[in-house]
SEGUNU-940266 format. One line per 10 residues: their letters; for each residue z, y, x of C-alpha. Coordinates in nm, 2 decimals, decimal comma. Last residue first. Layout:
A	Z:Y:X ~ ...
***
This chain:
XXXXXXXXXX	0,65:0,75:0,94 ~ 0,67:1,06:0,72 ~ 0,43:1,13:0,44 ~ 0,37:1,46:0,27 ~ 0,40:1,47:-0,11 ~ 0,06:1,48:-0,29 ~ 0,20:1,34:-0,62 ~ -0,06:1,06:-0,61 ~ 0,06:0,94:-0,27 ~ -0,23:0,80:-0,08
XXXXXXXXXX	-0,31:0,51:0,15 ~ -0,59:0,50:0,39 ~ -0,80:0,27:0,61 ~ -1,13:0,39:0,47 ~ -1,36:0,26:0,20 ~ -1,70:0,41:0,12 ~ -1,74:0,60:0,45 ~ -1,97:0,90:0,44 ~ -2,33:0,86:0,56 ~ -2,50:1,07:0,28
XXXXXXXXXX	-2,64:0,76:0,11 ~ -2,30:0,60:0,10 ~ -2,17:0,39:0,38 ~ -1,99:0,06:0,42 ~ -2,29:-0,17:0,39 ~ -2,13:-0,34:0,09 ~ -2,07:-0,01:-0,07 ~ -2,41:0,13:0,00 ~ -2,58:-0,18:-0,14 ~ -2,34:-0,19:-0,42
XXXXXXXXXX	-2,45:0,15:-0,55 ~ -2,34:0,07:-0,90 ~ -2,32:0,44:-0,99 ~ -2,04:0,49:-0,73 ~ -1,86:0,72:-0,97 ~ -1,88:0,48:-1,27 ~ -1,78:0,17:-1,07 ~ -1,50:0,36:-0,88 ~ -1,38:0,50:-1,21 ~ -1,36:0,16:-1,36
XXXXXXXXXX	-1,15:0,05:-1,06 ~ -0,91:0,33:-1,13 ~ -0,90:0,23:-1,50 ~ -0,81:-0,12:-1,40 ~ -0,53:0,00:-1,17 ~ -0,40:0,20:-1,46 ~ -0,42:0,57:-1,52 ~ -0,18:0,86:-1,53 ~ -0,15:0,87:-1,16 ~ 0,22:0,85:-1,10
XXXXXXXXXX	0,31:0,63:-1,41 ~ 0,01:0,41:-1,35 ~ 0,08:0,37:-0,98 ~ 0,45:0,28:-1,01 ~ 0,40:-0,09:-0,94 ~ 0,19:0,00:-0,64 ~ -0,19:-0,01:-0,62 ~ -0,43:-0,20:-0,40 ~ -0,80:-0,15:-0,37 ~ -1,02:-0,39:-0,17
XXXXXXXXXX	-1,38:-0,36:-0,08 ~ -1,67:-0,56:-0,23 ~ -1,75:-0,74:0,10 ~ -1,39:-0,88:0,14 ~ -1,52:-1,11:0,42 ~ -1,42:-1,47:0,43 ~ -1,71:-1,61:0,22 ~ -1,59:-1,88:-0,02 ~ -1,56:-2,24:0,07 ~ -1,19:-2,27:0,04
XXXXXXXXXX	-1,03:-2,03:-0,20 ~ -0,88:-1,68:-0,21 ~ -1,09:-1,51:-0,47 ~ -1,02:-1,14:-0,49 ~ -1,00:-1,06:-0,85 ~ -1,25:-0,82:-1,00 ~ -1,17:-0,45:-1,04 ~ -1,50:-0,33:-0,89 ~ -1,31:-0,20:-0,58 ~ -1,20:-0,56:-0,53
XXXXXXXXXX	-0,86:-0,64:-0,66 ~ -0,49:-0,58:-0,57 ~ -0,21:-0,50:-0,82 ~ 0,15:-0,40:-0,80 ~ 0,45:-0,55:-0,98 ~ 0,66:-0,65:-0,67 ~ 0,53:-1,01:-0,69 ~ 0,18:-0,87:-0,71 ~ 0,23:-0,68:-0,38 ~ 0,38:-0,97:-0,20
XXXXXXXXXX	0,11:-1,22:-0,31 ~ -0,17:-0,96:-0,24 ~ -0,03:-0,91:0,12 ~ -0,03:-1,29:0,17 ~ -0,39:-1,34:0,08 ~ -0,54:-1,00:0,17 ~ -0,59:-1,00:0,55 ~ -0,68:-1,36:0,58 ~ -0,93:-1,31:0,30 ~ -1,11:-1,07:0,53
XXXXXXXXXX	-1,11:-0,70:0,61 ~ -1,40:-0,52:0,76 ~ -1,48:-0,32:0,45 ~ -1,17:-0,10:0,51 ~ -0,88:-0,14:0,27 ~ -0,82:0,13:0,01 ~ -0,46:0,20:-0,08 ~ -0,28:0,34:-0,38 ~ 0,07:0,47:-0,47 ~ 0,21:0,56:-0,13
XXXXXXXXXX	0,55:0,61:0,04 ~ 0,71:0,40:-0,23 ~ 0,83:0,13:0,02 ~ 0,62:-0,13:-0,15 ~ 0,30:0,08:-0,13 ~ 0,36:0,18:0,24 ~ 0,44:-0,19:0,32 ~ 0,11:-0,28:0,15 ~ -0,08:-0,05:0,39 ~ 0,11:-0,19:0,69
XXXXXXXXXX	0,01:-0,54:0,60 ~ -0,35:-0,44:0,58 ~ -0,34:-0,28:0,93 ~ -0,38:0,08:1,01 ~ -0,23:0,35:0,79 ~ -0,39:0,69:0,77 ~ -0,19:0,87:0,51 ~ -0,38:1,09:0,27 ~ -0,22:1,34:0,04 ~ -0,33:1,36:-0,32
XXXXXXXX	-0,64:1,23:-0,51 ~ -0,82:0,90:-0,50 ~ -1,19:0,92:-0,60 ~ -1,28:1,07:-0,26 ~ -1,21:0,74:-0,09 ~ -1,47:0,56:-0,30 ~ -1,75:0,78:-0,16 ~ -1,92:1,06:-0,34
***
């Protein structure tokens, strides 16, 4: 199953990395997966804002996103972001969520980096979700 299936609750399609983080900061979503086409340009400022508000942003594997000169610009290992209230809403921490991604994806990094699983489903979509399943209004 793909990374998007690990998150539960209602799904809100939210284009743009900044918009995804706004949804988390505004309390309209608890977690977000960024598409595999994002780059360090998309995550640098958004990570700073999210972390300043008590949230977290890492690769799907739970490793820090390295924003530095000389590193590849693509976020090839995906990006997962969680709000400050994620642990309370989901009953698990950001780190535990990433560990679930690793366990459920069975280390299929080739499929993850390529953006598709063996069955052709997307591994990371432009989505944000509310853990409690409440509908979203934009």
